[in-house]
Phi, psi and omega in degrees: 000012178279147178284155174268127179262119177255112179269116179289336178201151176235359181231160175274114185299336181293340181266001183265083180252342181263326176207153182253136174269158181250131179239194176280148170258162179297331178292321177298317180296314180301316179295315180299314181297320178299325181277338185232053184293347179278344181278148169274123187231133173247120177270121185250148176062035174277142177269162182306316180298324178291327180295328179295330177284333183263002189300322179293320178297317180295323183289326188247005178244097185295341180268007184240136173219169180234141179266166186273003187296336180261356182284116188240341184225168179055039184044051178074001182068029182300324182302311180294318180293326178295316178295324182279350179075029181250004180293338178292346180262009183256132175235154181290136173215129186270337187077007179292144010269004181286328181243162179280121183297321183298321180291328179287326176288327178294320176306312182289319181299326182262005179293148181271074176211159182300152181300324180295330175292316178298317179300321177297317180293319180292323184207326189293330182278353184296150183304321185289350177266357183259000000 
């Protein structure tokens, strides 16, 4: 009953100047989730632009969520996700030990969204609470 964690990336693409690594694309994830809708899946390290491609899957797939470890700009893009109704599919992810945990909690603490939304992201949206 454990979730499957799909990491879209494990490296910072800005440092890849000598060779490029290959990761998952959002299309691969969408196809995989469609074929395995019975699995609990956490999509890790997705960027804001990728989330816009995955929004329908997040909205209509109750077993799928995305963590905040890849959200890097626009205070995680919460405004757009709130309007699209996909914040219920977001769970907190720090990216630790690769990223500083304190900076990721500060992003969420200072985001312009209601406290109950933040509480959901920190713990309420997790699979074991549903």
